[in-house]
GUSE-314313 format. One record per residue (C-alpha): x, y negated, z negated; residue number from 0. Coordinates in steps of 0.02 Angstrom, whole numbers, plus 50000, padded with zeros to 5 digits. Layout:
BEGIN
+-------+-------+-------+------+
:     x :     y :     z : resi :
+-------+-------+-------+------+
:     X :     Y :     Z :  NUM :
...
+-------+-------+-------+------+
***
This chain:
BEGIN
+-------+-------+-------+------+
:     x :     y :     z : resi :
+-------+-------+-------+------+
: 54474 : 44218 : 44999 :    0 :
: 54364 : 44273 : 44855 :    1 :
: 54384 : 44431 : 44753 :    2 :
: 54213 : 44485 : 44818 :    3 :
: 54275 : 44472 : 44998 :    4 :
: 54427 : 44576 : 44952 :    5 :
: 54321 : 44710 : 44869 :    6 :
: 54205 : 44716 : 45019 :    7 :
: 54354 : 44740 : 45136 :    8 :
: 54425 : 44881 : 45029 :    9 :
: 54256 : 44967 : 45016 :   10 :
: 54237 : 44956 : 45206 :   11 :
: 54409 : 45036 : 45227 :   12 :
: 54365 : 45179 : 45110 :   13 :
: 54207 : 45212 : 45208 :   14 :
: 54285 : 45200 : 45381 :   15 :
: 54446 : 45296 : 45353 :   16 :
: 54443 : 45473 : 45280 :   17 :
: 54539 : 45472 : 45116 :   18 :
: 54628 : 45629 : 45056 :   19 :
: 54640 : 45566 : 44877 :   20 :
: 54451 : 45558 : 44864 :   21 :
: 54392 : 45690 : 44987 :   22 :
: 54530 : 45820 : 44989 :   23 :
: 54583 : 45927 : 45135 :   24 :
: 54442 : 45875 : 45252 :   25 :
: 54517 : 45700 : 45258 :   26 :
: 54696 : 45760 : 45289 :   27 :
: 54761 : 45730 : 45465 :   28 :
: 54924 : 45824 : 45490 :   29 :
: 55041 : 45774 : 45631 :   30 :
: 55122 : 45616 : 45694 :   31 :
: 55026 : 45582 : 45855 :   32 :
: 54902 : 45467 : 45771 :   33 :
: 55030 : 45368 : 45670 :   34 :
: 55138 : 45350 : 45826 :   35 :
: 54993 : 45270 : 45919 :   36 :
: 54948 : 45164 : 45769 :   37 :
: 55125 : 45098 : 45747 :   38 :
: 55139 : 45062 : 45933 :   39 :
: 54979 : 44960 : 45924 :   40 :
: 55057 : 44852 : 45787 :   41 :
: 55225 : 44835 : 45876 :   42 :
: 55319 : 44974 : 45784 :   43 :
: 55358 : 44875 : 45624 :   44 :
: 55440 : 45031 : 45549 :   45 :
: 55583 : 45011 : 45673 :   46 :
: 55615 : 44833 : 45616 :   47 :
: 55653 : 44871 : 45433 :   48 :
: 55786 : 44971 : 45342 :   49 :
: 55713 : 45114 : 45243 :   50 :
: 55743 : 45252 : 45117 :   51 :
: 55629 : 45405 : 45123 :   52 :
: 55586 : 45499 : 44963 :   53 :
: 55486 : 45660 : 44958 :   54 :
: 55458 : 45803 : 44837 :   55 :
: 55320 : 45888 : 44739 :   56 :
: 55350 : 45791 : 44578 :   57 :
: 55460 : 45642 : 44537 :   58 :
: 55456 : 45550 : 44702 :   59 :
: 55358 : 45404 : 44629 :   60 :
: 55473 : 45389 : 44479 :   61 :
: 55629 : 45405 : 44585 :   62 :
: 55572 : 45274 : 44710 :   63 :
: 55534 : 45152 : 44568 :   64 :
: 55701 : 45187 : 44484 :   65 :
: 55790 : 45147 : 44647 :   66 :
: 55684 : 44993 : 44680 :   67 :
: 55725 : 44925 : 44507 :   68 :
: 55912 : 44950 : 44538 :   69 :
: 55904 : 44864 : 44707 :   70 :
: 55810 : 44717 : 44632 :   71 :
: 55942 : 44700 : 44496 :   72 :
: 56072 : 44696 : 44635 :   73 :
: 55981 : 44549 : 44713 :   74 :
: 55899 : 44634 : 44860 :   75 :
: 55724 : 44596 : 44920 :   76 :
: 55650 : 44769 : 44900 :   77 :
: 55491 : 44841 : 44972 :   78 :
: 55409 : 44990 : 44887 :   79 :
: 55271 : 45101 : 44958 :   80 :
: 55192 : 45223 : 44834 :   81 :
: 55030 : 45321 : 44825 :   82 :
: 54903 : 45342 : 44758 :   83 :
: 54864 : 45182 : 44665 :   84 :
: 54804 : 45192 : 44485 :   85 :
: 54699 : 45035 : 44468 :   86 :
: 54703 : 44925 : 44623 :   87 :
: 54740 : 44963 : 44805 :   88 :
: 54875 : 44828 : 44814 :   89 :
: 54985 : 44929 : 44695 :   90 :
: 55030 : 45041 : 44842 :   91 :
: 55130 : 44906 : 44929 :   92 :
: 55250 : 44798 : 44828 :   93 :
: 55396 : 44681 : 44855 :   94 :
: 55508 : 44651 : 44705 :   95 :
: 55372 : 44717 : 44591 :   96 :
: 55235 : 44602 : 44658 :   97 :
: 55081 : 44687 : 44728 :   98 :
: 55037 : 44660 : 44910 :   99 :
: 54941 : 44500 : 44943 :  100 :
: 54753 : 44526 : 44946 :  101 :
: 54742 : 44402 : 45088 :  102 :
: 54861 : 44509 : 45191 :  103 :
: 54762 : 44666 : 45151 :  104 :
: 54598 : 44585 : 45206 :  105 :
: 54676 : 44517 : 45365 :  106 :
: 54752 : 44683 : 45409 :  107 :
: 54589 : 44775 : 45379 :  108 :
: 54507 : 44658 : 45504 :  109 :
: 54633 : 44717 : 45633 :  110 :
: 54576 : 44895 : 45604 :  111 :
: 54411 : 44847 : 45684 :  112 :
: 54502 : 44805 : 45846 :  113 :
: 54590 : 44973 : 45865 :  114 :
: 54565 : 45068 : 46029 :  115 :
: 54436 : 45205 : 46012 :  116 :
: 54566 : 45342 : 46038 :  117 :
: 54652 : 45293 : 45874 :  118 :
: 54551 : 45350 : 45724 :  119 :
: 54671 : 45335 : 45576 :  120 :
: 54654 : 45417 : 45408 :  121 :
: 54658 : 45306 : 45255 :  122 :
: 54840 : 45352 : 45222 :  123 :
: 54893 : 45323 : 45403 :  124 :
: 54818 : 45150 : 45401 :  125 :
: 54894 : 45103 : 45233 :  126 :
: 55063 : 45167 : 45293 :  127 :
: 55068 : 45053 : 45445 :  128 :
: 55003 : 44913 : 45334 :  129 :
: 55153 : 44937 : 45220 :  130 :
: 55275 : 44937 : 45368 :  131 :
: 55200 : 44776 : 45434 :  132 :
: 55199 : 44692 : 45263 :  133 :
: 55381 : 44734 : 45234 :  134 :
: 55430 : 44673 : 45408 :  135 :
: 55324 : 44516 : 45391 :  136 :
: 55411 : 44475 : 45226 :  137 :
: 55589 : 44515 : 45283 :  138 :
: 55636 : 44643 : 45150 :  139 :
: 55817 : 44697 : 45136 :  140 :
: 55763 : 44876 : 45105 :  141 :
: 55596 : 44969 : 45103 :  142 :
: 55581 : 45124 : 44993 :  143 :
: 55450 : 45239 : 45067 :  144 :
: 55371 : 45379 : 44966 :  145 :
: 55305 : 45529 : 45062 :  146 :
: 55118 : 45552 : 45042 :  147 :
: 55094 : 45739 : 45056 :  148 :
: 55219 : 45870 : 45115 :  149 :
: 55346 : 45790 : 45230 :  150 :
: 55360 : 45865 : 45404 :  151 :
: 55186 : 45810 : 45458 :  152 :
: 55166 : 45663 : 45339 :  153 :
: 55133 : 45497 : 45424 :  154 :
: 55281 : 45416 : 45336 :  155 :
: 55394 : 45536 : 45433 :  156 :
: 55393 : 45417 : 45580 :  157 :
: 55535 : 45316 : 45502 :  158 :
: 55721 : 45333 : 45535 :  159 :
: 55790 : 45303 : 45360 :  160 :
: 55965 : 45264 : 45301 :  161 :
: 55953 : 45409 : 45177 :  162 :
: 55821 : 45534 : 45124 :  163 :
: 55789 : 45630 : 44964 :  164 :
: 55684 : 45776 : 44907 :  165 :
: 55665 : 45768 : 44718 :  166 :
: 55602 : 45945 : 44694 :  167 :
: 55487 : 46079 : 44764 :  168 :
: 55348 : 46168 : 44670 :  169 :
: 55181 : 46248 : 44707 :  170 :
: 55053 : 46114 : 44744 :  171 :
: 54928 : 46080 : 44884 :  172 :
: 54944 : 46262 : 44937 :  173 :
: 54785 : 46245 : 45041 :  174 :
: 54883 : 46128 : 45155 :  175 :
: 55069 : 46159 : 45133 :  176 :
: 55077 : 46348 : 45112 :  177 :
: 55059 : 46479 : 44977 :  178 :
: 55242 : 46509 : 44938 :  179 :
: 55388 : 46404 : 44876 :  180 :
: 55479 : 46443 : 45038 :  181 :
: 55338 : 46376 : 45146 :  182 :
: 55319 : 46218 : 45043 :  183 :
: 55508 : 46188 : 45040 :  184 :
: 55511 : 46201 : 45231 :  185 :
: 55376 : 46068 : 45241 :  186 :
: 55470 : 45953 : 45121 :  187 :
: 55632 : 45982 : 45218 :  188 :
: 55543 : 45915 : 45372 :  189 :
: 55594 : 45738 : 45324 :  190 :
: 55779 : 45778 : 45354 :  191 :
: 55838 : 45679 : 45506 :  192 :
: 55987 : 45698 : 45620 :  193 :
: 56150 : 45640 : 45540 :  194 :
: 56051 : 45558 : 45397 :  195 :
: 56111 : 45603 : 45220 :  196 :
: 55988 : 45710 : 45124 :  197 :
: 55989 : 45718 : 44933 :  198 :
: 55917 : 45870 : 44846 :  199 :
: 55863 : 45856 : 44664 :  200 :
: 55802 : 46036 : 44643 :  201 :
: 55915 : 46169 : 44568 :  202 :
: 55812 : 46317 : 44630 :  203 :
: 55924 : 46427 : 44739 :  204 :
: 55786 : 46462 : 44866 :  205 :
: 55748 : 46277 : 44886 :  206 :
: 55934 : 46237 : 44900 :  207 :
: 55957 : 46367 : 45035 :  208 :
: 55813 : 46299 : 45140 :  209 :
: 55869 : 46118 : 45119 :  210 :
: 56050 : 46158 : 45161 :  211 :
: 56001 : 46258 : 45314 :  212 :
: 55893 : 46115 : 45379 :  213 :
: 56032 : 45989 : 45344 :  214 :
: 56157 : 46098 : 45438 :  215 :
: 56038 : 46111 : 45584 :  216 :
: 56019 : 45922 : 45589 :  217 :
: 56204 : 45887 : 45556 :  218 :
: 56149 : 45790 : 45402 :  219 :
: 56264 : 45769 : 45251 :  220 :
: 56193 : 45867 : 45104 :  221 :
: 56208 : 45796 : 44928 :  222 :
: 56167 : 45903 : 44776 :  223 :
: 56101 : 45781 : 44646 :  224 :
: 56092 : 45916 : 44513 :  225 :
: 56283 : 45918 : 44507 :  226 :
: 56291 : 45734 : 44458 :  227 :
: 56342 : 45699 : 44279 :  228 :
: 56277 : 45536 : 44206 :  229 :
: 56238 : 45461 : 44037 :  230 :
: 56118 : 45333 : 44110 :  231 :
: 55950 : 45315 : 44025 :  232 :
: 55788 : 45231 : 44076 :  233 :
: 55635 : 45148 : 44003 :  234 :
: 55541 : 45288 : 44092 :  235 :
: 55555 : 45401 : 43941 :  236 :
: 55483 : 45567 : 43999 :  237 :
: 55612 : 45705 : 43978 :  238 :
: 55591 : 45750 : 44161 :  239 :
: 55660 : 45579 : 44210 :  240 :
: 55838 : 45643 : 44180 :  241 :
: 55824 : 45737 : 44345 :  242 :
: 55751 : 45588 : 44436 :  243 :
: 55890 : 45475 : 44373 :  244 :
: 56018 : 45589 : 44455 :  245 :
: 55928 : 45577 : 44622 :  246 :
: 55919 : 45388 : 44606 :  247 :
: 56106 : 45380 : 44568 :  248 :
: 56142 : 45484 : 44723 :  249 :
: 56032 : 45369 : 44828 :  250 :
: 56125 : 45216 : 44763 :  251 :
: 56292 : 45293 : 44811 :  252 :
: 56234 : 45327 : 44989 :  253 :
: 56168 : 45149 : 45005 :  254 :
: 56336 : 45083 : 44947 :  255 :
: 56418 : 45179 : 45089 :  256 :
: 56314 : 45084 : 45217 :  257 :
: 56355 : 44913 : 45147 :  258 :
: 56239 : 44875 : 45002 :  259 :
: 56332 : 44794 : 44857 :  260 :
: 56273 : 44877 : 44697 :  261 :
: 56379 : 44859 : 44540 :  262 :
: 56376 : 44978 : 44390 :  263 :
: 56287 : 44847 : 44285 :  264 :
: 56149 : 44836 : 44417 :  265 :
: 56122 : 45023 : 44404 :  266 :
: 56119 : 45026 : 44215 :  267 :
: 56004 : 44875 : 44201 :  268 :
: 55892 : 44937 : 44341 :  269 :
: 55865 : 45104 : 44256 :  270 :
: 55822 : 45020 : 44091 :  271 :
: 55700 : 44893 : 44163 :  272 :
: 55591 : 44989 : 44285 :  273 :
: 55428 : 44935 : 44205 :  274 :
: 55480 : 44752 : 44203 :  275 :
: 55548 : 44753 : 44380 :  276 :
: 55419 : 44860 : 44472 :  277 :
: 55269 : 44870 : 44357 :  278 :
: 55273 : 45060 : 44367 :  279 :
: 55157 : 45144 : 44241 :  280 :
: 55072 : 45311 : 44215 :  281 :
: 55225 : 45422 : 44185 :  282 :
: 55242 : 45461 : 44000 :  283 :
: 55167 : 45289 : 43976 :  284 :
: 55146 : 45235 : 43795 :  285 :
: 54975 : 45153 : 43795 :  286 :
: 54972 : 45118 : 43608 :  287 :
: 55070 : 45147 : 43448 :  288 :
: 54926 : 45166 : 43326 :  289 :
: 54868 : 45293 : 43362 :  290 :
: 55012 : 45349 : 43472 :  291 :
: 54931 : 45371 : 43643 :  292 :
: 55027 : 45436 : 43793 :  293 :
: 54967 : 45445 : 43974 :  294 :
: 55048 : 45548 : 44111 :  295 :
: 54992 : 45581 : 44290 :  296 :
: 55069 : 45756 : 44301 :  297 :
: 54937 : 45860 : 44388 :  298 :
: 55013 : 46023 : 44450 :  299 :
: 55080 : 46168 : 44349 :  300 :
: 55263 : 46120 : 44368 :  301 :
: 55234 : 45941 : 44313 :  302 :
: 55116 : 45987 : 44173 :  303 :
: 55238 : 46118 : 44108 :  304 :
: 55370 : 45984 : 44082 :  305 :
: 55247 : 45864 : 44002 :  306 :
: 55176 : 45996 : 43887 :  307 :
: 55352 : 46048 : 43836 :  308 :
: 55385 : 45870 : 43782 :  309 :
: 55221 : 45867 : 43687 :  310 :
: 55270 : 46031 : 43601 :  311 :
: 55431 : 45949 : 43541 :  312 :
: 55330 : 45819 : 43445 :  313 :
: 55292 : 45877 : 43269 :  314 :
: 55111 : 45823 : 43252 :  315 :
: 54936 : 45876 : 43297 :  316 :
: 54881 : 45822 : 43470 :  317 :
: 54713 : 45767 : 43537 :  318 :
: 54724 : 45803 : 43723 :  319 :
: 54603 : 45729 : 43849 :  320 :
: 54612 : 45819 : 44017 :  321 :
: 54522 : 45808 : 44183 :  322 :
: 54559 : 45896 : 44348 :  323 :
: 54512 : 45890 : 44532 :  324 :
: 54434 : 46034 : 44626 :  325 :
: 54590 : 46111 : 44704 :  326 :
: 54688 : 46135 : 44542 :  327 :
: 54712 : 46311 : 44475 :  328 :
: 54644 : 46277 : 44303 :  329 :
: 54667 : 46456 : 44243 :  330 :
: 54855 : 46436 : 44265 :  331 :
: 54856 : 46270 : 44174 :  332 :
: 54762 : 46342 : 44025 :  333 :
: 54902 : 46468 : 43998 :  334 :
: 55027 : 46330 : 43958 :  335 :
: 54923 : 46216 : 43846 :  336 :
: 55010 : 46156 : 43687 :  337 :
: 54953 : 46244 : 43527 :  338 :
: 54897 : 46151 : 43371 :  339 :
: 54789 : 46036 : 43477 :  340 :
: 54610 : 45982 : 43501 :  341 :
: 54551 : 45971 : 43682 :  342 :
: 54428 : 45853 : 43765 :  343 :
: 54388 : 45906 : 43944 :  344 :
: 54313 : 45775 : 44058 :  345 :
: 54266 : 45749 : 44240 :  346 :
: 54365 : 45623 : 44344 :  347 :
: 54248 : 45493 : 44416 :  348 :
: 54277 : 45539 : 44599 :  349 :
: 54198 : 45657 : 44725 :  350 :
: 54341 : 45782 : 44703 :  351 :
: 54328 : 45778 : 44514 :  352 :
: 54285 : 45947 : 44438 :  353 :
: 54150 : 45959 : 44305 :  354 :
: 54221 : 46053 : 44154 :  355 :
: 54055 : 46144 : 44138 :  356 :
: 54106 : 46239 : 44296 :  357 :
: 54256 : 46317 : 44207 :  358 :
: 54180 : 46337 : 44035 :  359 :
: 54208 : 46526 : 44043 :  360 :
: 54395 : 46496 : 44067 :  361 :
: 54397 : 46382 : 43916 :  362 :
: 54307 : 46512 : 43811 :  363 :
: 54433 : 46645 : 43861 :  364 :
: 54578 : 46528 : 43820 :  365 :
: 54520 : 46525 : 43639 :  366 :
: 54561 : 46343 : 43610 :  367 :
: 54477 : 46207 : 43508 :  368 :
: 54384 : 46109 : 43641 :  369 :
: 54232 : 46008 : 43686 :  370 :
: 54165 : 45953 : 43855 :  371 :
: 54118 : 45773 : 43895 :  372 :
: 54029 : 45707 : 44047 :  373 :
: 54151 : 45564 : 44073 :  374 :
: 54324 : 45509 : 44025 :  375 :
: 54276 : 45367 : 43911 :  376 :
: 54165 : 45478 : 43805 :  377 :
: 54308 : 45602 : 43786 :  378 :
: 54431 : 45465 : 43740 :  379 :
: 54313 : 45386 : 43612 :  380 :
: 54288 : 45557 : 43532 :  381 :
: 54476 : 45581 : 43522 :  382 :
: 54494 : 45409 : 43442 :  383 :
: 54363 : 45454 : 43312 :  384 :
: 54447 : 45620 : 43271 :  385 :
: 54630 : 45570 : 43269 :  386 :
: 54708 : 45554 : 43095 :  387 :
: 54865 : 45467 : 43032 :  388 :
: 55021 : 45549 : 43103 :  389 :
: 54926 : 45628 : 43249 :  390 :
: 54927 : 45575 : 43432 :  391 :
: 54819 : 45566 : 43589 :  392 :
: 54873 : 45623 : 43762 :  393 :
: 54776 : 45582 : 43921 :  394 :
: 54811 : 45666 : 44088 :  395 :
: 54775 : 45807 : 44210 :  396 :
: 54766 : 45698 : 44366 :  397 :
: 54812 : 45528 : 44437 :  398 :
: 54628 : 45484 : 44434 :  399 :
: 54606 : 45516 : 44249 :  400 :
: 54755 : 45405 : 44206 :  401 :
: 54701 : 45271 : 44329 :  402 :
: 54523 : 45271 : 44265 :  403 :
: 54581 : 45263 : 44085 :  404 :
: 54701 : 45119 : 44114 :  405 :
: 54574 : 45022 : 44217 :  406 :
: 54447 : 45034 : 44075 :  407 :
: 54563 : 45010 : 43927 :  408 :
: 54723 : 44919 : 43977 :  409 :
: 54718 : 44736 : 43930 :  410 :
: 54706 : 44633 : 44087 :  411 :
+-------+-------+-------+------+
***
């Protein structure tokens, strides 16, 4: 199979299956009816693998990679399903840090063409069943499944996991999940299954109350990860990872209870070698030392608040390249921007990408030092030209900005 054949197959998939990441709400298909039919067509591979289910507004990708790294250190063949991808589609589906085979992807896409006409999957539904089948086909010992969006109606919610976790709950995707924290928490709590342990990594009392109530209703053991005390550290160096580490530790403990042999040294080594073991990038990712350049995919106010707080703790001038998609409340983000910074606003190179010219009035009112660029690379080159010794560059605002930047600039 040639790379051209692979690219043609992926392009066909993007055209045929509506993709939320690119098109937004109009491509979102809530409910499990479609994924149930899809999984039945492929022989219900999700029922033939052991799984962990991880949801939350922020941190679910980091937590799932932390856990995968630990399980790999313990010698287990570990599947990992994350979304979205940053550079290549195959990043979404991994086994022991190796991306899904392009041959498998192409073969599976061909099967899409044989689906009954009453099954019209979204992009995420199809990639979800692809992951289940790949993990079953390759006999993984455990598959770690990250929720796509929400929880209750997410297509990953067809699984019956050994343990579930909700990392946190914050305002995001309000046009789909609800306008309040309570509504969004209820959607996230929808992954809680009967008698299946649920780990909560959020210390908000409202979120706790909703999660506990749902766990009680489902007779599911409730584990408060925020109460865990640990000195473990990780090569994922964002300050916010301290919370994710606690959730990962709680997940490991629950997996031990069902027979997985995971020693303390596996946990410590797994936490410190996430990048090596899983290839996970994009979260407080140090792209270069000179000039210091950091990328982070935080894209909602809660995530950006934590990232900007870490930037504020660094005693230097920042050159901050930002790009957003259409559904982000940019006026709220502008209120929390780090001071003593120069800003370079750009448009993500996707249909949902928002042109900074559309919110120029907000930038003017924010009274910041900024310029607008038509594309990411122009903004980044301008930042490179302006950065002085002892200063730094930050790139973020969306998954697509970080993915686009790394695809163009990361050494292959």
